[in-house]
Steps between C-alpha positions, in 0.01 A plus 500: 500500500131556471319397186158385390334383172159663453382353182583231241392395152567198276602508135397189302759289319630578160427876481835624632786563262743210507788751503385828658685807361706731708390863514694732271459881472469639143463862406115488499501338844752753636275777380201335686699443829628859475137628467388293800798616704431860407133462606615349835758774539231775440277340753778484751598857439130607552491314824829653614390855411176450702702379799750774475239768476416486868861546596566812291319731730697397804830504310445858382481614866818301586686652206427854622654417834803338329558812279505720805769286667699425188761786536581398865531136419761553229741683751666292758382630836800391699872404457391139528259553210782641283728213592224252397469671161874468447493122558221470243715676249792263563270196441388650167858562389579136567252381254584786250137541411586806297665279234296184535417489132852575367686227306767326699841422346705193591883471540539424128307805407183307397148600598346281774135414419226358720576162332869496585724377215266448205770305309451215747132450403410224263330588167369321195483580141167624366397154362646310783276349772574586867489164686380684817204663320391222272303206660634169364227309303502203746420739791212651298364149441526434881293816560232381253482164664451664838205702362349205311138413584382159377150451342417270783581766765253722672561857610395609843483868564528631855455857623748554782596759750848451664661764726241757370601432139233379277565271204342231280684161509461274195545136600548205265328186624636171359245243616682182394831614648335627825674833450387851573729796453494875446568567127506881523336786680340838422510814723157642583399848613288385800379205701349244249133413571395315189626334180336403172668308220435637149531307175474813282806721424465850650699812461841546336644244264162321469415600142444194278482249788188310567603299802674629815629408845423808707387581853282782639609607842283693756669662791427755777561754225195602282667399167508157347834388354528248219819304452637267239594173672713396197754784556743485788645803685244758367529843653143622423168320434367471150198697585337687793114513531400813690618850541871405482444371150362829365712754315681758696263795430188307583656356813611850617147638453344231713763446765302668776173334413441274796147377455378191313463545125426304188867498366725356760505363860610725796562239760644145545423232237345200695391265222566436126308275258583437143215409253608176335249533214547871426878488549552879480283569805641514862274590797655657808355560841626767737477637856359819324171294487489478125542215239672597175514328163819553305560455132841344483538591124495867587599471875214736587204477722188400301246527772467562877241339731380607854303200614637505860502741789837363643831352381461256218727206574426206260392450138412209279379469135216257426647181328238506229329835486803707414346841597384405848738605782471399866638748753521477885550788742560609857140633485406132558331458171571310172389632161455308173477763229498513123782733400318608180211630712613597849141546630431124431634353821408264783620534857544256796592578857725319740556557877871613492747670260539306178845350447458312167232428243527218238268345243480124505683400181323165500146658516498880438145514645666518833764714667700504826558773746753483788514762784697655777287303742639170381192387301461356154165553325366339186231695307278424213514800263149411381356578846542875518374650833269796514757667724850389627372426846269237359780304335477123545814295418475137380713412800731676752824363637696623803836416354728685733476699828675801343502670167516280182790696329518268194274265306512295186312231304653200335417512127549130440297355785151636570431580866870524597568834690793643695487764765788683676466710800678749726474213759798358307307192380424378151201278455377285216127439461282262319163668428358247257124478504477825704627309812821682604744290698854564595760259336834616660624798695869608501730757636765523233749732681426805296359716793165664444374364170454776245481305176391146388461394146475174289727469195316574174604194295306179537813299522599686823154620610550353856815715554416768741716812553475639854673813623454746786654723773834314524590593149532136385320297234393135533392276220274231639419199267156438656463176286754333727309564808314185625187673605475679162557183310222318691261791474524535118593150389146455349575789261865425456564122466878560500467584859481143618768408750728733703818681403754705681377859555673780315549852634761723338621830657750766398687768696375366826690635802553187709650714784199714539291435806193309397263693730217254525538384132564141598211468737268232400135593441247377737316191409577148379859457380585327177785255458743768411406704817274750318132544554297329233132412435419235244185530287204332679 
């Protein structure tokens, strides 16, 4: 069974409903689902008509030939043919198809129905409960307990593809119990590429609510789906940002429009970024080379930007200046732009396709860029080059020999970074005082690393979620690693002394061949058999 996890996202503690509700269809929701199904059916009919159109001409010619031969084909040409026809008639008589819908009478003269003897069926009075249809109260309580999420639990969201089926897995992480399990999952329309947690209610059933627990999902499809994480077994998303979320008439009129526009994306969604100060704003980046700004209150596109000449793959809002958005592209440039005045922008250049861009949360005058060439760059936003080719980073780090497919910054400890690569390694870095040094390197048996992220809560900020091409998730408590403790003990006094290292996995296939997953990295080996480098 082939599977991979392409993207993950943490949900901080205390925001998830303690008892998520199960999805129930009311009349209003049924109407909405019927409308969506009707739109999908109309699209399918249109595609089918187009495909059949090419066949009609050839079929017309074949029908003429068939009509010419019809009289001869109805008459048996030989005695053998006549005998064959007689045998067919005998078979039809055996099944008595001429009276297949007639009512049958049994020996007692009673009608035999498809249910046999109805008198043998159990029935109940109008006000009497059927024990086979009513769930006992204690069983309902058990279901509630299974769905319960404690205020001390984190949710971890993972976009997964398994046997060509795409879905979003919602994990519950119980830190103290060392427990990680799948709470529920959500079917997706395409391969998931990015996730962004939202604290604002969006779409249906959101009236009157100020807080929410939602996720925006970007996939290989051009639409962005928004799901309520506090509802289990949902059939459809709460809202769709893009052409799929428009009304039927508007969607039909623009169905054939295949060029970039100001209203919706026309290609894969590669990055999402929620504005934490203006909570109703969500930015999206696409392979159609545009960045779009969505108003979550109206689920419509507020503005569209064309700052790049190739796929836009990463976004990050400035931590302090709420209107400044950082974007990175395969055109090998990074743009910092004020969304209120698109022409006010600064641009930096790098030597390979951009993979990720991130503001430094500890000092927003700086930002990081990672590339397909395995480099990490740190730039000072105050030093804007005259042209991208003249860009001068504060420092450059060759972190990996292959693409840096994932990157994150610890929000509790300044200068603590993580990089993940298609070389299957995860590396932790100490870049304090602009002197980058590797703290530890690991291969966590997830295959090619597609996602790495620190937990959002300070109490668990050293917990690192790592996932990749093997379709498994590992939670690494980096604070239990000896090299990490020694590197950051000056900023975390609690790190004095050694403890047993914690790595927690789920759904790992122990029988799967490890390829070269267990191979030790080159260099000095730490006491646990893994490469490490203490802070000098």
